[in-house]
C-alpha positions as CSV (number, residue, x, y, z in Angstrom):
1,E,-17.6,3.5,-0.1
2,K,-18.1,0.0,1.3
3,P,-16.1,-2.1,2.0
4,F,-13.3,0.4,2.3
5,R,-14.9,3.1,4.4
6,G,-13.2,3.0,7.8
7,A,-10.3,0.8,6.6
8,Y,-6.9,1.4,8.1
9,M,-4.5,3.3,5.9
10,T,-0.8,3.8,6.5
11,D,2.4,4.5,4.6
12,L,4.8,1.8,3.7
13,I,7.6,4.4,4.2
14,S,6.8,7.0,6.9
15,H,9.4,9.5,5.7
16,G,8.4,12.9,4.6
17,E,10.2,13.4,1.3
18,P,8.5,15.1,-1.7
19,D,10.8,13.5,-4.2
20,S,10.0,9.8,-4.5
21,K,13.3,9.1,-6.3
22,I,15.2,10.1,-3.1
23,V,13.0,7.8,-1.0
24,I,13.7,4.9,-3.4
25,R,17.5,5.5,-3.1
26,K,17.2,5.6,0.7
27,W,15.2,2.3,0.5
28,E,18.4,0.7,-0.7
29,E,20.1,1.5,2.6
30,H,19.6,-1.4,4.9
31,T,19.1,0.6,8.1
32,F,16.5,2.9,6.4
33,R,14.5,-0.1,5.0
34,E,14.7,-2.1,8.3
35,Q,13.5,0.9,10.3
36,H,10.4,1.3,8.2
37,M,9.7,-2.4,8.0
38,R,9.9,-2.7,11.8
39,N,7.4,0.2,12.0
40,L,5.0,-1.4,9.6
41,K,5.3,-4.9,11.2
42,A,4.6,-3.3,14.6
43,Q,1.4,-1.7,13.1
44,F,0.4,-5.1,11.7
45,D,1.0,-6.8,15.1
46,I,-1.2,-4.2,16.9
47,L,-4.0,-4.7,14.3
48,G,-3.7,-8.4,14.1
49,V,-2.9,-8.4,10.4
50,M,-2.2,-11.8,9.0
51,P,-0.7,-12.8,5.6
52,S,-4.3,-13.4,4.3
53,T,-5.5,-9.9,5.3
54,P,-6.5,-7.8,2.3
55,V,-3.9,-5.2,1.4
56,I,-4.2,-2.5,-1.3
57,C,-0.9,-1.0,-2.3
58,I,-1.3,2.5,-3.7
59,G,1.2,2.8,-6.6
60,K,3.2,0.2,-8.5
61,I,6.5,1.1,-6.7
62,T,4.8,0.7,-3.3
63,A,3.5,-2.8,-4.4
64,Q,7.0,-3.8,-5.5
65,L,8.6,-2.7,-2.2
66,F,5.8,-4.3,-0.2
67,F,6.2,-7.7,-1.9
68,A,9.9,-7.6,-1.5
69,V,9.5,-7.4,2.3
70,F,6.2,-9.3,2.8
71,P,6.3,-12.1,0.2
72,E,4.1,-14.3,2.4
73,F,1.1,-11.9,1.8
74,S,-1.3,-13.5,-0.7
75,N,-4.3,-11.1,-0.6
76,V,-2.7,-8.0,-2.2
77,V,-3.6,-5.8,-5.2
78,A,-1.9,-2.7,-6.5
79,L,-3.8,0.3,-7.7
80,K,-2.5,3.3,-9.6
81,H,-1.7,6.3,-7.4
82,P,-4.9,8.4,-6.7
83,N,-3.1,11.6,-7.9
84,S,-3.2,10.3,-11.4
85,Y,-7.0,10.2,-11.1
86,R,-7.4,13.4,-9.1
87,M,-5.4,15.5,-11.6
88,K,-7.9,14.5,-14.2
89,G,-10.9,14.9,-11.9
90,N,-11.8,11.2,-12.3
91,R,-13.0,10.1,-8.8
92,S,-15.6,7.8,-10.3
93,V,-13.0,6.2,-12.5
94,F,-10.7,5.7,-9.5
95,L,-13.6,4.0,-7.5
96,G,-14.5,1.8,-10.5
97,D,-10.9,0.7,-10.9
98,L,-10.7,0.0,-7.2
99,R,-13.8,-2.1,-7.3
100,S,-12.5,-4.0,-10.3
101,L,-9.2,-4.7,-8.7
102,T,-10.6,-5.9,-5.4
103,K,-13.1,-8.3,-6.8
104,G,-10.4,-11.0,-6.4
105,L,-9.6,-10.0,-2.8
106,A,-11.1,-12.0,0.1
107,L,-12.7,-9.1,2.0
108,G,-14.3,-11.4,4.5
């Protein structure tokens, strides 16, 4: 739905690992973290992302990791992971929560 249809979506950590606890442990490794942050920064550069660009972090852990690396970003909200909604069949609740959270974002 508008204004999110067609928005760019990417992973903070582009590492295929089904166990998030393992990924969090790897995040503590400087080279692992730096590799993924360089990747995300390169994507931001290509897209012209600025610290005022709206960002929606999916999941509380993602938001914590994002803010640790990009503290200059000011137009950011965190949303519960969609799986918590999908497992309960609550797509409309997910969209309502998304709308509520993003009311404070500058979506210009």
